[in-house]
Every structure is written in C-alpha cells, then in structure tokens.
N, C-alpha and C positions, 0 to 999 in steps of 0.2 A: 358101484351103491345097488344095495338091495332095497327093492319097493318097500317092504314091509318096515322099515327102519323108522317110517312116519310113524306108522298106525300104532295106538296102545288101546286096551283096553279102559272101562270107565270106572277108574276105582275112584273113591274122594283126593288121595294120592295124586291118582293120575289127573284130575280137574283142576286141582290146585299148582300143579307145574305145568296145565295149561294154563291157566289162569297169569301165572309169571312169566311164562315166555309171552303171551300176548303184550304183557305191560313194559316187557324189553324189547319189543315192535316187531314182532316176531307173526308168522300166520297160523290159525290150526283151526281146520277142518272139522265141522261140526254138525249133529243130528238134528234137524228140529223135525215135528209132525210132517213138514209138506215135504222139502226135499234138505241134502248138505249143505251147508253155508260154509264158506271160505271167510273168514273173519279177521279182523284185525282190529287193534284199540281203536276207536271212534274218535278221540281227539289226537291221532296220532300222526300228522299229516305223511310223513316216510312212509309209513306202515300201511296205510290206505293204498298209496300209490303201490306198494308190490299187489294188492289185488288186482289193481288193472293189469299191471305187469305180469301177472301169472295167468289173468284171465287172458289177456289181451283185449280188453273192453275199451271202450272211448273213454276219454277221461271225462266227457260230459254225461255220462251217464249215469244216476246219481246211484247212490246204495242206501239198503235202508238198515236202521240202527236197531240192533238186538238189546231190548232192556228188560230187566227182572222181573219187574214188577210195576204196575199203572202208576203208580207212586213218583217213578223216574221220568214218564213223560213229562212231567214239569222241566225236570233240570234242558229237554230239546226244546220244546216247543214255548212259543211267548204266546200263543194267543189260543187255548183249547175252547171250540161252543160246548155247550151242555149237550149236546148230541155226540158227540164225541168221546164222552166223559162216560155217555150211556153206555156206547159202544165197547168202551174198552171195559165195563164192568160188568158187562152183558159175554163177550168173548176173548177175556184174555185172561189167561194164559190162552190162544187159539192162532188158526191160522189168518191171522185177519193183519195187513195195516194200515198204518192212519196217517196221512196224510196233512202234516199242519203248518202252520207259522212257524219258522223257526227261532230259536233262540242263538244269544251271540258265543254258545257252546256249540251250536252245526255250523261247522268251516266248511268253506265252498267245494273243498275236497272230497266232501261226504255229500253233498248235497248237488253237484254236478251245477254249481253257478249260482243257482234257484234259492226263491228265501224262503224256500218249503222243503220240511223233511220226511222223510218215512220213519214210523217208528214200530214197533212190535214185540210183544211179548209170547216168545214161543212157546208150545204146549209139547215138549218131551224132556222126560227127566236129565237127562242129560246135557242140555243146552242150559236150561235153566239154573244146575249144578253150575256148570262153569259161568253163568251171569254173576250168579250168587258170590262164588269162590272171585273173581274178577273185580266185584264189587266192596268184599271185603279187603281188597288190598288195594283200594281207591279206582278203579276201574269206572267211567261212568257209561257205560255202552258198549259193543259188540259192533262195527259195520260189517255185514255179510252179504253179499250177492250170494247163487248158489254157487257151488263149488266145482265149475266146467271151463272149458274155453266157452269164448264169449259165440254166442249163439246158438252153439248144438246143446244136446241134451242134458239135464239136469239129470246130478246124481241123486239115486235114492239108496243107495249103499256104499258104507265104506269103501269097497272094494272099486267099485266104479271111481270114484274120485280118487284112489290110488292110480289107476288105469289111465284115467286122463291126466292129470296134475303134478305126478310123483318126480315127471321131469324137469319142472318148473320150479318145485319146491328146494329150500336148504336144509341144511343141516338141522337148524333148531325148530321149523317148522313141524307140527304136530298133523293127524289127524284121529282126529277122537270115533273107533267105531261103538256106535250104541243101535247096530242093528238096523234093518229095513224101515223106509220112512213108512208111518203109516196112510197119509193123507196122500201125498204122491204127488200131486200137482202145486203150484207158488202158491202164496196167499192173496187172497182178496186186498185188491188195493184199493180204498176208500179216499177220494179229496174233501177233506174237513175244512176246506178253506170257504166255502161258501156257505148260505144260506143253509140248504139241505145239502145230504150225501151224494157224494157222486161215485160210480163207481169206475175205477181205472183201467183194472185189471181184474175178470169177475175169479173165483175161487171157491173155498167149499162155504166161507160165509156167505147166503147168498139175498139177492135182493130180499124175498119175504123177511127172510131174518134182521135184515138191518132197519126195514119197517117197521117190523115189529118188536125192536129194541128202542127208535126213536120217536114212534109217532108220525114220519115224517114219510113222505114220497120220493125216491131214489132216482134220481134221472141214474137214467140206466148205462151200461158201457160203452163210455166216451170216446168215438176217434176223433183221434186230433187233436187231444184236449192240449190245452195251453204246456201242463203241468208233463214234464220226461218222468217218467217212472219205469223201473226192472219191466222187464218183459213185454215191450210196448211196441217194438219196432216188427215190420210189417216180417220178415225172417229171423224165426225165432227156437228154440226148443228142437232143432231140426236135425236128425242122425244124415249118415252120410249118402245112406239109398233114400232114392226119391219116397215121397211119401205124395199116395194118392187116395182120394177120399169116394167112398160112398160107390164104387163101380166091382164090376164079379172080377174076382183076382183067377188069376190066370196060372198056368205050369211052373212052378220056378219061383213066384211072386210069394211075398210073406202076407199072413192075414191078421189082422185084430177086428174083433166081436164077439160080441157078447155070445153067451154059450149055447144060446138057440139056436143061431146061424152055423149050419153046416161047414165043412171045409169043402170043397171040390176036391179032385183028384187032381195031386200034382202040387198043392199047395202047401206051404210052407206054414203051419197052425203057431205062430207068436204067443196068442194069448186067448183065453177064451171065459173070461171075468161073467161070471153069475148076477153081480149086482154093479151100479154105478159109480156107487163108492170103493169098490175094488177095478171096476177098470180106469180109476183114477190113481188106484196105489200101482196098478203093475205097468201101465202104460208107459213111461221112461223106461223102465226098464226091458219093456219087450223091444221099443225099437232097439235101445243098444244091442239087444241081442238079433234082430237084422243084422247091423252091421260087425260084431263077430262070427255071421254066417256068410259075412260076405255078398247079403241079398243084394240086387240091384234096386229094387221094388218091393214097398209095403203099402198093403191096401188097408185102408181102415174103413170099418163101417160103424159111422159116427152112432154115438147113444144121443135118442133124442128127448125133447121134453125139458123140463126149468132143473133147477137146483145144482148138483157139480155139472151136470152134463153140459150145463153152457160154458165152464169153467174149462173143458174138456173139451170140448168145440173150438174154445178159442187158443187154444194151444196146437188143436190138431191144424187149424188155419194155416197158422204162421210155421208150423213144420213143415208145409205141403205147399209152401211159395214155389210156385213152378221158376221163377228167372232160378237154374241153376248154376249161370254164372255170377249173376249177383251174389249169390249163397257161399258159393265158393269163395267169392272175392271178401264178405265180411267173415268168413271162418279163417281167413287168411290172416286177418289182422289189419287187412288194407284201407279198411272206407269206414 
C-alpha cells in the first residue's frame, strides 16, 4: 500500500469528499493552526473509538470537539458563563479550547466519561472549510486529538502524519495536506466551569490575553486539576531521543536554541529560531528530525519569559520526562 494514497490536496471537492467520509464513520487527518488533528464525527461512537485505536490512546483521555463557529458551542455545552462567551468572541477562530459543562450531545466516548467537554474553533482555512462542509451535510462537530501515536511528538505537516499513522489507517481514511502549521504547539485549554477561567494547558492564548478579554484574574496552569484534558500527562510530546533541558550540548547531540546561541563543535543544530513564536512553530519538526537522524539525545535551551514561551516550556517538560522505561511503556500503549 503506498502511503500517499491517503493524502489529498485541499480543493473544495476534496473537502466535501472528506466531510462525506467523516459522516460515513471514517477518519480524516486535517491541519489546524496549532498541529494536525485526527478527526472523526464527534457524534459517532464507533468512529471515535477508531481514533483511540489508531493513536493507541487511553479511552478515558478526552477529545476536543472542533466546530466551525462559536454559534455551535451551544450544541455541545449545557452551561456557558459570560466570560467564556467573551473568550470565544475574542479568540475564535484561534488556538484556544474551552472546557464547559457538556450537553446531551457530548457522549462519554468523547468526554472520557466526564461531565465536561472541550470545544474549539480552529483558525485554519482547511479546517474551517472541512467543518463547514461537514455542517452542511448534518455534521455537528469533529472530535480530533493530534494526529500522532499517543505520547509522541505532535505532527505539524501532512508528511509527519503519514509517516506516523499510515500503517494504522484504512482505505477510506484521508489526510488533508494544508501545509505546515503556523502556531506549532497545541491550543491553550481553559476550564470555564468555575467562577473564573483556569488554564489547564498553556498555549498561544496567554494569561494576559485571557485577563484582557474577561476582566477576571486567571488561575494559572493547574497541576493535578480534577478535569482530565489532552496533553496533561507527565510524559507527552516526546520523541524517541532523550530530551535534556538547559545543559551544554556535547559532540553528537542535537541542539535546539534561539538563534543567538552558538552551536558547539560537533553538535547537530536542529533549529535556531529568531523569535519565541518561531520556536513554537519549529519545535516539533526539530524533535522529529532528531529521530530521523537517530540522535540519542537532544539538548534544548528553553526560551525564557512569558507568552508562548510558557507553553513551549510546558511541552518540553513533558517531552523530557526522565523515566525512560515508563515513557517507552506509554509509547507501546501498555499503560
């Protein structure tokens, strides 16, 4: 089976065909501004079960429902506070997921058995085109985690999706190639079930942006929050190579750092971003390159400061989890 059979360019016809294949219970990987998602009809339990199977993902780990506009939030939520509406108005389409009390439409198979659901409107022409085509034929939303095997590095190109998932996909499944993702790290996840917004996973929508929108003081990144969300496990976003943070790299190791940091002799420079936004955009591709080059270790000099640098450090902390035996167990889908 040639891998390329799954990949299609994003014409209007291709988006309509992809929407139809979703409605028939198949999977479609598609680009968003953050990373590529692996989508299924969010109302179809069997289709959603295939996402878990293809990813090797624990079934109690909830999925994010992607919708085409904030108007659809009411389909999935039973209770939306004022501040959540303000956030949706200000930052959708965009790299932000809102956790709200679920409506009857959100089944246990999407929410991981919780009474909350995560919803987002992605800011990518292909994703929005797919969601629009899906809505036109009766689809309510597309459940989509990142399009990679569970625990490993999220894909930011169609090629990365193909490399990682093609052996697990079936004939009707599709990968929509919309080019490289612009943000590069997953969406900010905000718990909107309490009196004030809480950040459960940092991303490109920052604390300052949330506070500016809502006029409320944000509860920061909450460790051990009661609500389970995507990407919240200790080990996640991890390449096969060992990721080491803020050490001096030595010969034969990979190195990711801001452009103004020199590369020591014998070290393999994987990325030299000029800005924090670029750091986020290239990070996952650089980690994948390390594995393609069979590097044993990647040293990352973490960007400092606020904004998206917080999200980068969050992903790197999880990617660098030191208990390698446990990481391998998770990767093998046994945990």
